[in-house]
Backbone as CSV, one residue per row, in Angstrom:
resi,resn,N_x,N_y,N_z,CA_x,CA_y,CA_z,C_x,C_y,C_z
1,UNK,0.833,-1.209,0.000,0.000,0.000,0.000,0.870,1.262,0.000
2,UNK,2.005,1.186,0.699,2.897,2.338,0.771,3.442,2.691,-0.610
3,UNK,3.838,1.661,-1.371,4.348,1.898,-2.713,3.282,2.457,-3.639
4,UNK,2.048,1.983,-3.472,0.931,2.466,-4.282,0.689,3.954,-4.037
5,UNK,0.662,4.337,-2.770,0.445,5.745,-2.426,1.610,6.614,-2.891
6,UNK,2.816,6.062,-2.821,3.983,6.807,-3.290,3.893,7.052,-4.801
7,UNK,3.446,6.034,-5.531,3.264,6.192,-6.968,2.222,7.244,-7.297
8,UNK,1.148,7.281,-6.520,0.115,8.299,-6.723,0.670,9.693,-6.436
9,UNK,1.450,9.794,-5.369,2.030,11.089,-5.002,2.961,11.606,-6.097
10,UNK,3.784,10.716,-6.641,4.717,11.112,-7.695,3.988,11.543,-8.968
11,UNK,2.741,11.085,-9.119,1.977,11.367,-10.337,1.152,12.641,-10.253
12,UNK,1.190,13.327,-9.128,0.375,14.542,-8.977,0.683,15.585,-10.057
13,UNK,1.962,15.849,-10.391,2.219,16.801,-11.484,1.604,16.361,-12.808
14,UNK,1.584,15.050,-13.047,0.984,14.534,-14.275,-0.518,14.798,-14.283
15,UNK,-1.146,14.652,-13.129,-2.590,14.914,-13.016,-2.922,16.323,-13.499
16,UNK,-2.185,17.299,-12.980,-2.468,18.689,-13.348,-2.036,18.999,-14.786
17,UNK,-1.089,18.231,-15.306,-0.694,18.415,-16.696,-1.664,17.769,-17.672
18,UNK,-2.217,16.615,-17.274,-3.140,15.890,-18.147,-4.472,16.613,-18.329
19,UNK,-4.959,17.252,-17.269,-6.295,17.853,-17.322,-6.472,18.812,-18.500
20,UNK,-5.637,19.852,-18.633,-5.850,20.780,-19.750,-5.666,20.144,-21.119
21,UNK,-4.746,19.178,-21.225,-4.537,18.516,-22.514,-5.749,17.661,-22.871
22,UNK,-6.290,16.935,-21.886,-7.481,16.116,-22.124,-8.683,16.985,-22.460
23,UNK,-8.793,18.126,-21.795,-9.879,19.064,-22.103,-9.760,19.546,-23.546
24,UNK,-8.533,19.876,-23.958,-8.298,20.322,-25.333,-8.688,19.242,-26.335
25,UNK,-8.284,17.994,-26.049,-8.648,16.885,-26.938,-10.158,16.762,-27.070
26,UNK,-10.858,16.808,-25.939,-12.312,16.643,-25.962,-12.989,17.750,-26.765
27,UNK,-12.515,18.967,-26.598,-13.089,20.092,-27.351,-12.842,19.910,-28.848
28,UNK,-11.634,19.460,-29.206,-11.326,19.196,-30.615,-12.212,18.092,-31.176
29,UNK,-12.398,17.034,-30.383,-13.203,15.900,-30.841,-14.660,16.297,-31.051
30,UNK,-15.202,17.048,-30.119,-16.589,17.486,-30.241,-16.750,18.429,-31.434
31,UNK,-15.757,19.279,-31.649,-15.800,20.207,-32.785,-15.702,19.463,-34.114
32,UNK,-15.016,18.302,-34.102,-14.865,17.505,-35.319,-16.090,16.654,-35.616
33,UNK,-17.065,16.667,-34.719,-18.305,15.943,-34.972,-18.486,14.658,-34.200
34,UNK,-17.553,14.309,-33.319,-17.729,13.104,-32.515,-18.788,13.335,-31.445
35,UNK,-19.509,12.286,-31.101,-20.485,12.368,-30.025,-19.754,12.270,-28.692
36,UNK,-20.443,12.642,-27.615,-19.790,12.682,-26.311,-19.287,11.311,-25.893
37,UNK,-20.083,10.253,-26.174,-19.668,8.915,-25.749,-18.519,8.390,-26.618
38,UNK,-18.434,8.832,-27.865,-17.301,8.458,-28.707,-16.024,9.137,-28.218
39,UNK,-16.165,10.382,-27.793,-15.014,11.136,-27.291,-14.476,10.524,-26.003
40,UNK,-15.375,10.270,-25.056,-14.957,9.658,-23.787,-14.447,8.236,-24.021
41,UNK,-15.129,7.489,-24.885,-14.706,6.121,-25.180,-13.318,6.057,-25.777
42,UNK,-12.973,7.045,-26.572,-11.634,7.092,-27.164,-10.568,7.211,-26.087
43,UNK,-10.841,8.029,-25.066,-9.883,8.177,-23.967,-9.823,6.928,-23.103
44,UNK,-10.955,6.247,-22.939,-11.001,5.033,-22.122,-10.225,3.896,-22.782
45,UNK,-10.408,3.709,-24.088,-9.850,2.541,-24.767,-8.522,2.808,-25.479
46,UNK,-8.242,4.053,-25.827,-6.983,4.367,-26.511,-5.931,4.864,-25.523
47,UNK,-6.282,5.842,-24.703,-5.401,6.391,-23.668,-4.029,6.749,-24.233
48,UNK,-4.031,7.580,-25.256,-2.782,8.033,-25.879,-3.025,9.427,-26.434
49,UNK,-2.640,10.424,-25.652,-2.993,11.798,-25.977,-2.568,12.252,-27.354
50,UNK,-1.285,12.063,-27.692,-0.791,12.523,-28.990,-1.507,11.807,-30.125
51,UNK,-1.722,10.499,-29.971,-2.404,9.723,-31.008,-3.857,10.150,-31.160
52,UNK,-4.515,10.396,-30.052,-5.916,10.807,-30.112,-6.066,12.162,-30.797
53,UNK,-5.204,13.099,-30.443,-5.270,14.431,-31.048,-4.946,14.360,-32.537
54,UNK,-3.938,13.536,-32.896,-3.603,13.369,-34.306,-4.759,12.734,-35.069
55,UNK,-5.386,11.716,-34.472,-6.501,11.034,-35.123,-7.665,11.983,-35.372
56,UNK,-7.950,12.836,-34.401,-9.040,13.802,-34.564,-8.734,14.759,-35.712
57,UNK,-7.486,15.216,-35.773,-7.089,16.108,-36.855,-7.214,15.447,-38.217
58,UNK,-6.820,14.167,-38.305,-6.901,13.441,-39.573,-8.347,13.170,-39.965
59,UNK,-9.168,12.787,-38.991,-10.584,12.539,-39.283,-11.272,13.817,-39.735
60,UNK,-10.910,14.922,-39.080,-11.486,16.205,-39.468,-11.086,16.619,-40.872
61,UNK,-9.909,16.134,-41.317,-9.431,16.455,-42.663,-9.931,15.471,-43.707
62,UNK,-10.735,14.486,-43.259,-11.320,13.532,-44.195,-10.491,12.295,-44.449
63,UNK,-9.504,12.007,-43.614,-8.665,10.822,-43.805,-9.461,9.555,-43.527
64,UNK,-9.087,8.468,-44.212,-9.747,7.189,-44.002,-9.279,6.522,-42.723
65,UNK,-10.045,5.529,-42.274,-9.719,4.859,-41.020,-8.379,4.141,-41.093
66,UNK,-8.074,3.517,-42.238,-6.800,2.812,-42.374,-5.624,3.773,-42.206
67,UNK,-5.737,4.951,-42.799,-4.672,5.952,-42.690,-4.478,6.393,-41.246
68,UNK,-5.583,6.553,-40.526,-5.515,6.965,-39.122,-4.826,5.893,-38.286
69,UNK,-5.211,4.631,-38.498,-4.627,3.521,-37.737,-3.138,3.390,-38.038
70,UNK,-2.769,3.487,-39.305,-1.360,3.358,-39.688,-0.521,4.488,-39.098
71,UNK,-1.027,5.709,-39.176,-0.296,6.855,-38.624,-0.140,6.733,-37.111
72,UNK,-1.186,6.248,-36.450,-1.127,6.051,-34.999,-0.100,4.992,-34.631
73,UNK,-0.056,3.914,-35.419,0.912,2.846,-35.174,2.342,3.371,-35.276
74,UNK,2.615,4.139,-36.319,3.961,4.690,-36.512,4.313,5.656,-35.384
75,UNK,3.349,6.507,-35.013,3.591,7.472,-33.940,3.938,6.775,-32.633
76,UNK,3.336,5.608,-32.399,3.517,4.908,-31.128,4.589,3.821,-31.172
77,UNK,5.387,3.778,-32.226,6.466,2.793,-32.284,7.444,2.956,-31.124
78,UNK,7.539,4.168,-30.607,8.443,4.409,-29.480,8.040,3.596,-28.256
79,UNK,6.804,3.141,-28.197,6.339,2.361,-27.053,7.040,1.006,-26.963
80,UNK,7.533,0.483,-28.083,8.310,-0.751,-28.036,9.551,-0.551,-27.169
81,UNK,10.208,0.569,-27.374,11.411,0.883,-26.600,11.052,1.167,-25.147
82,UNK,10.016,1.972,-24.953,9.627,2.384,-23.611,9.197,1.193,-22.759
83,UNK,8.404,0.286,-23.338,7.933,-0.866,-22.566,9.084,-1.787,-22.189
84,UNK,10.059,-1.920,-23.075,11.235,-2.738,-22.762,11.989,-2.173,-21.562
85,UNK,12.165,-0.863,-21.548,12.864,-0.217,-20.425,12.078,-0.354,-19.124
86,UNK,10.766,-0.171,-19.199,9.936,-0.240,-17.998,9.971,-1.633,-17.389
87,UNK,9.848,-2.678,-18.218,9.788,-4.033,-17.675,11.164,-4.603,-17.351
88,UNK,12.202,-3.872,-17.663,13.519,-4.228,-17.135,13.657,-3.745,-15.699
89,UNK,12.932,-2.681,-15.353,12.982,-2.156,-13.981,11.943,-2.830,-13.099
90,UNK,10.771,-3.120,-13.666,9.700,-3.766,-12.898,9.597,-5.207,-13.369
91,UNK,10.129,-6.126,-12.591,10.171,-7.530,-12.980,8.816,-8.188,-12.724
92,UNK,8.142,-8.597,-13.796,6.825,-9.223,-13.692,6.775,-10.421,-14.635
93,UNK,6.282,-11.561,-14.137,6.158,-12.752,-14.975,4.717,-12.997,-15.413
94,UNK,3.763,-12.609,-14.584,2.357,-12.835,-14.895,1.937,-12.009,-16.109
95,UNK,1.410,-12.685,-17.139,1.066,-12.005,-18.391,-0.064,-11.004,-18.187
96,UNK,-1.086,-11.380,-17.423,-2.216,-10.477,-17.199,-1.776,-9.216,-16.453
97,UNK,-0.876,-9.396,-15.493,-0.367,-8.240,-14.759,0.474,-7.353,-15.675
98,UNK,1.221,-7.972,-16.577,1.995,-7.191,-17.544,1.081,-6.345,-18.423
99,UNK,-0.043,-6.935,-18.841,-0.990,-6.191,-19.675,-1.553,-4.994,-18.919
100,UNK,-1.805,-5.181,-17.622,-2.302,-4.076,-16.811,-1.233,-2.998,-16.656
101,UNK,-0.013,-3.423,-16.371,1.076,-2.464,-16.174,1.472,-1.763,-17.471
102,UNK,1.012,-2.295,-18.604,1.288,-1.628,-19.880,0.677,-0.239,-19.923
103,UNK,-0.275,0.034,-19.043,-0.864,1.369,-18.970,0.142,2.414,-18.481
104,UNK,1.270,1.956,-17.940,2.310,2.919,-17.547,3.115,3.388,-18.758
105,UNK,2.933,2.723,-19.898,3.722,3.065,-21.080,3.128,4.296,-21.763
106,UNK,3.190,5.388,-21.055,2.944,6.713,-21.616,4.242,7.493,-21.446
107,UNK,4.370,8.602,-22.124,5.605,9.382,-21.989,5.836,9.800,-20.543
108,UNK,4.750,10.201,-19.874,4.864,10.664,-18.489,5.122,9.500,-17.538
109,UNK,4.403,8.386,-17.723,4.628,7.207,-16.896,6.030,6.661,-17.070
110,UNK,6.516,6.676,-18.298,7.877,6.233,-18.589,8.895,7.089,-17.838
111,UNK,8.683,8.401,-17.846,9.599,9.305,-17.146,9.606,9.026,-15.650
112,UNK,8.440,8.780,-15.076,8.353,8.531,-13.636,9.020,7.216,-13.248
113,UNK,8.802,6.170,-14.051,9.356,4.853,-13.728,10.867,4.825,-13.917
114,UNK,11.341,5.315,-15.036,12.768,5.181,-15.350,13.664,6.099,-14.532
115,UNK,13.109,7.141,-13.939,13.926,8.033,-13.107,13.801,7.709,-11.620
116,UNK,13.008,6.698,-11.279,12.827,6.326,-9.882,13.910,5.338,-9.458
117,UNK,14.306,5.399,-8.199,15.284,4.453,-7.668,14.749,3.029,-7.793
118,UNK,15.621,2.098,-8.156,15.212,0.709,-8.338,14.562,0.126,-7.091
119,UNK,15.022,0.543,-5.924,14.508,-0.007,-4.672,13.042,0.334,-4.439
120,UNK,12.545,1.389,-5.069,11.160,1.822,-4.871,10.303,1.583,-6.106
121,UNK,10.914,1.099,-7.165,10.209,0.911,-8.434,9.684,-0.523,-8.508
122,UNK,8.450,-0.718,-8.050,7.855,-2.046,-8.032,6.431,-1.987,-8.579
123,UNK,5.716,-3.108,-8.489,4.352,-3.187,-9.034,3.399,-2.212,-8.351
124,UNK,3.352,-2.132,-7.006,2.454,-1.148,-6.378,2.747,0.286,-6.810
125,UNK,4.020,0.626,-6.958,4.397,1.964,-7.424,3.816,2.230,-8.809
126,UNK,3.947,1.255,-9.710,3.414,1.403,-11.064,1.895,1.504,-11.055
127,UNK,1.245,0.729,-10.199,-0.216,0.785,-10.112,-0.687,2.146,-9.605
128,UNK,0.081,2.756,-8.713,-0.251,4.100,-8.249,-0.177,5.114,-9.376
129,UNK,0.845,4.973,-10.221,0.981,5.855,-11.384,-0.198,5.672,-12.331
130,UNK,-0.543,4.407,-12.606,-1.648,4.110,-13.520,-2.951,4.709,-13.019
131,UNK,-3.214,4.563,-11.728,-4.469,5.062,-11.158,-4.634,6.552,-11.410
132,UNK,-3.586,7.315,-11.151,-3.672,8.774,-11.312,-3.705,9.170,-12.780
133,UNK,-2.802,8.624,-13.584,-2.708,9.057,-14.982,-3.937,8.659,-15.789
134,UNK,-4.380,7.429,-15.639,-5.525,6.940,-16.424,-6.807,7.671,-16.054
135,UNK,-7.072,7.773,-14.757,-8.306,8.425,-14.320,-8.285,9.923,-14.606
136,UNK,-7.116,10.556,-14.490,-7.057,11.995,-14.764,-7.297,12.278,-16.242
137,UNK,-6.834,11.393,-17.116,-7.064,11.585,-18.551,-8.555,11.460,-18.885
138,UNK,-9.198,10.467,-18.303,-10.641,10.289,-18.540,-11.421,11.441,-17.926
139,UNK,-11.056,11.831,-16.706,-11.739,12.939,-16.029,-11.603,14.224,-16.831
140,UNK,-10.402,14.492,-17.334,-10.186,15.688,-18.139,-10.996,15.662,-19.424
141,UNK,-11.134,14.471,-20.013,-11.943,14.339,-21.227,-13.403,14.657,-20.946
142,UNK,-13.912,14.146,-19.833,-15.302,14.435,-19.450,-15.489,15.934,-19.233
143,UNK,-14.531,16.564,-18.553,-14.608,18.015,-18.349,-14.618,18.754,-19.689
144,UNK,-13.808,18.278,-20.622,-13.752,18.908,-21.933,-15.055,18.782,-22.695
145,UNK,-15.704,17.629,-22.573,-17.008,17.432,-23.219,-18.025,18.415,-22.657
146,UNK,-18.018,18.548,-21.331,-18.960,19.462,-20.677,-18.666,20.906,-21.067
147,UNK,-17.367,21.232,-21.152,-16.975,22.621,-21.403,-16.937,22.986,-22.882
148,UNK,-17.143,22.000,-23.763,-16.976,22.243,-25.199,-17.882,23.339,-25.740
149,UNK,-19.042,23.502,-25.132,-19.952,24.535,-25.607,-19.895,25.813,-24.799
150,UNK,-18.930,25.883,-23.866,-18.875,27.027,-22.951,-17.603,27.850,-23.130
151,UNK,-16.441,27.169,-23.215,-15.158,27.878,-23.262,-14.963,28.604,-24.590
152,UNK,-14.415,29.809,-24.558,-14.054,30.510,-25.797,-12.970,29.738,-26.541
153,UNK,-12.961,29.810,-27.852,-12.007,29.047,-28.662,-10.561,29.400,-28.332
154,UNK,-10.279,30.683,-28.089,-8.902,31.106,-27.818,-8.386,30.515,-26.508
155,UNK,-9.283,30.341,-25.530,-8.885,29.743,-24.256,-8.650,28.256,-24.426
156,UNK,-9.489,27.605,-25.192,-9.320,26.173,-25.432,-8.009,25.888,-26.156
157,UNK,-7.654,26.722,-27.135,-6.406,26.528,-27.877,-5.182,26.680,-26.982
158,UNK,-5.261,27.543,-25.988,-4.109,27.795,-25.115,-3.785,26.605,-24.227
159,UNK,-4.740,25.682,-24.027,-4.509,24.523,-23.175,-3.451,23.581,-23.752
160,UNK,-3.254,23.610,-25.063,-2.347,22.652,-25.688,-0.905,22.803,-25.215
161,UNK,-0.527,23.973,-24.722,0.845,24.193,-24.251,1.116,23.452,-22.948
162,UNK,0.066,23.004,-22.272,0.228,22.331,-20.982,1.052,21.061,-21.101
163,UNK,0.969,20.372,-22.246,1.720,19.137,-22.418,3.223,19.390,-22.368
164,UNK,3.669,20.468,-22.997,5.096,20.806,-22.983,5.536,21.209,-21.571
165,UNK,4.695,21.961,-20.889,5.006,22.360,-19.512,5.114,21.140,-18.608
166,UNK,4.274,20.134,-18.868,4.297,18.910,-18.069,5.623,18.179,-18.234
167,UNK,6.120,18.048,-19.459,7.389,17.367,-19.683,8.539,18.090,-18.990
168,UNK,8.512,19.413,-19.030,9.549,20.191,-18.353,9.508,19.934,-16.850
169,UNK,8.300,19.887,-16.291,8.145,19.651,-14.851,8.648,18.274,-14.452
170,UNK,8.531,17.288,-15.345,8.995,15.936,-15.046,10.513,15.813,-15.160
171,UNK,11.098,16.553,-16.082,12.525,16.407,-16.361,13.401,17.198,-15.402
172,UNK,13.014,18.442,-15.113,13.874,19.356,-14.354,14.327,18.796,-13.006
173,UNK,13.426,18.217,-12.168,13.889,17.734,-10.858,14.981,16.683,-10.950
174,UNK,14.993,15.874,-12.019,15.971,14.797,-12.130,17.290,15.244,-12.744
175,UNK,17.267,16.255,-13.604,18.520,16.702,-14.219,19.222,17.768,-13.392
176,UNK,18.496,18.349,-12.434,19.099,19.388,-11.593,20.210,18.785,-10.738
177,UNK,21.416,19.268,-10.907,22.541,18.747,-10.147,23.089,17.447,-10.698
178,UNK,22.620,17.015,-11.859,23.087,15.765,-12.457,23.552,16.052,-13.881
179,UNK,24.830,16.265,-14.040,25.371,16.677,-15.337,25.173,15.619,-16.409
180,UNK,25.212,14.350,-16.024,25.092,13.276,-17.014,23.687,13.225,-17.615
181,UNK,22.689,13.267,-16.761,21.317,13.259,-17.269,21.022,14.512,-18.086
182,UNK,21.532,15.640,-17.636,21.329,16.889,-18.375,21.934,16.792,-19.777
183,UNK,23.118,16.197,-19.874,23.767,16.027,-21.173,22.919,15.149,-22.090
184,UNK,22.392,14.056,-21.547,21.555,13.151,-22.342,20.302,13.863,-22.845
185,UNK,19.666,14.624,-21.957,18.449,15.356,-22.331,18.740,16.359,-23.444
186,UNK,19.819,17.122,-23.298,20.152,18.146,-24.287,20.505,17.535,-25.642
187,UNK,21.294,16.460,-25.623,21.679,15.806,-26.877,20.454,15.215,-27.569
188,UNK,19.600,14.546,-26.793,18.400,13.934,-27.367,17.462,14.982,-27.950
189,UNK,17.260,16.073,-27.215,16.376,17.142,-27.689,16.924,17.794,-28.955
190,UNK,18.227,18.060,-28.966,18.842,18.689,-30.138,18.765,17.775,-31.357
191,UNK,19.034,16.488,-31.137,18.982,15.531,-32.239,17.570,15.423,-32.806
192,UNK,16.578,15.361,-31.912,15.188,15.272,-32.364,14.793,16.503,-33.187
193,UNK,15.241,17.674,-32.740,14.930,18.918,-33.458,15.507,18.904,-34.868
194,UNK,16.751,18.456,-34.993,17.400,18.409,-36.307,16.743,17.354,-37.200
195,UNK,16.461,16.179,-36.639,15.878,15.094,-37.433,14.499,15.449,-37.970
196,UNK,13.739,16.234,-37.190,12.389,16.619,-37.623,12.413,17.432,-38.919
197,UNK,13.551,18.020,-39.237,13.678,18.786,-40.480,13.739,17.853,-41.689
198,UNK,14.288,16.648,-41.478,14.560,15.752,-42.601,13.632,14.540,-42.670
199,UNK,13.095,14.097,-41.531,12.230,12.912,-41.522,10.972,13.208,-40.717
200,UNK,9.912,12.380,-40.858,8.688,12.595,-40.080,8.974,12.610,-38.583
201,UNK,8.224,13.421,-37.852,8.479,13.592,-36.418,8.348,12.289,-35.643
202,UNK,7.444,11.386,-36.077,7.277,10.113,-35.369,8.557,9.286,-35.422
203,UNK,9.244,9.285,-36.582,10.508,8.565,-36.698,11.633,9.307,-35.999
204,UNK,11.570,10.621,-36.000,12.583,11.415,-35.303,12.581,11.103,-33.813
205,UNK,11.387,10.937,-33.235,11.273,10.597,-31.816,11.910,9.242,-31.539
206,UNK,11.657,8.270,-32.411,12.195,6.920,-32.215,13.720,6.926,-32.280
207,UNK,14.277,7.570,-33.310,15.735,7.592,-33.481,16.413,8.327,-32.329
208,UNK,15.880,9.493,-31.969,16.495,10.267,-30.887,16.372,9.538,-29.551
209,UNK,15.270,8.811,-29.358,15.106,8.023,-28.132,16.149,6.919,-28.055
210,UNK,16.380,6.234,-29.169,17.395,5.178,-29.203,18.785,5.735,-28.907
211,UNK,19.091,6.879,-29.482,20.396,7.504,-29.237,20.530,7.910,-27.773
212,UNK,19.463,8.499,-27.217,19.483,8.879,-25.810,19.657,7.680,-24.897
213,UNK,18.957,6.573,-25.224,19.090,5.353,-24.425,20.501,4.787,-24.530
214,UNK,21.081,4.852,-25.722,22.450,4.368,-25.924,23.436,5.171,-25.082
215,UNK,23.271,6.488,-25.080,24.128,7.339,-24.248,23.945,7.014,-22.770
216,UNK,22.698,6.740,-22.391,22.410,6.448,-20.990,23.100,5.202,-20.480
217,UNK,23.313,4.209,-21.366,23.983,2.982,-20.931,25.428,3.240,-20.517
218,UNK,26.006,4.316,-21.018,27.394,4.646,-20.690,27.510,5.737,-19.629
219,UNK,26.565,6.655,-19.614,26.685,7.825,-18.740,25.946,7.689,-17.419
220,UNK,24.883,6.892,-17.383,24.090,6.761,-16.158,24.404,5.432,-15.518
221,UNK,24.881,5.491,-14.288,25.282,4.291,-13.570,24.177,3.845,-12.633
222,UNK,24.066,2.515,-12.454,23.107,1.968,-11.498,23.617,2.161,-10.090
223,UNK,22.662,2.168,-9.137,23.038,2.242,-7.731,23.667,0.935,-7.307
224,UNK,24.544,1.001,-6.341,25.131,-0.203,-5.803,24.169,-0.908,-4.885
225,UNK,24.564,-2.034,-4.351,23.700,-2.793,-3.463,23.409,-2.000,-2.211
226,UNK,22.178,-2.217,-1.733,21.781,-1.535,-0.521,21.376,-0.116,-0.751
227,UNK,21.214,0.260,-2.040,20.734,1.606,-2.352,21.814,2.656,-2.327
228,UNK,23.088,2.256,-2.103,24.160,3.240,-2.066,24.608,3.554,-3.479
229,UNK,24.806,4.822,-3.816,25.262,5.172,-5.151,26.684,4.730,-5.391
230,UNK,27.023,4.584,-6.712,28.383,4.177,-7.020,29.322,5.375,-6.936
231,UNK,30.575,5.137,-7.306,31.587,6.165,-7.085,31.719,7.152,-8.234
232,UNK,30.977,6.945,-9.335,31.082,7.862,-10.476,30.512,9.211,-10.113
233,UNK,31.305,10.246,-10.301,30.870,11.586,-9.942,31.251,12.572,-11.040
234,UNK,30.447,13.634,-11.102,30.766,14.758,-11.986,30.606,16.028,-11.177
235,UNK,31.650,16.784,-11.090,31.618,18.040,-10.346,31.102,17.847,-8.922
236,UNK,31.487,16.728,-8.324,31.112,16.495,-6.935,29.722,15.938,-6.762
237,UNK,28.964,15.754,-7.870,27.615,15.224,-7.770,27.621,13.776,-8.238
238,UNK,26.922,12.918,-7.519,26.838,11.517,-7.887,25.697,11.340,-8.862
239,UNK,25.939,10.654,-9.962,24.882,10.427,-10.947,23.834,9.504,-10.370
240,UNK,22.569,9.909,-10.470,21.467,9.087,-9.988,21.126,8.033,-11.023
241,UNK,20.544,6.899,-10.605,20.172,5.870,-11.569,19.011,6.333,-12.412
């Protein structure tokens, strides 16, 4: 129970970040002609903010269902990498439990799991993350459906920036005072920015993620036994796992 509550506590920033983004998605979906139950159902069964927003944009532009599914698949290819990293930290053999824990494979859930100390990263911790992230996304979608006919368009459009603010809030606490993680973040971000000029953004994310993970295998050290950090230091700071 302690690990579950800790996971919920760590997810509080995600809760406040998800709400405005989910509201924005719901307003977009309703404006595109989806019914309220289709909009909420999409959040319940898909639970992928970027994919849902992209799908709404494509449907609104008249794209066929096959095109939407294919584009969503390509956009979410990064989940293959993310799920591998998550289940290396959270050791689970039960297939049904793995399917449930797959709900942590969001960008925000991935950040919370992979930056947490191994000693505290277990199944209850992951379930706490899932509870907050999944329910907050659905709750935000419901709020967006209700508010779709009330909020001014300019206010609804401004909510989309919340997703970027959320990622910054997740990254900053872990890179502060940790030169190695900061280097990985900067290199990955710069590489993704450059790649987006030459290839589709979905592939740019995958390539830059792989490069960042490769750098991490050399620059980020695991904690020693008993939770004690290893001796690798930069500028007097010990690199966190």
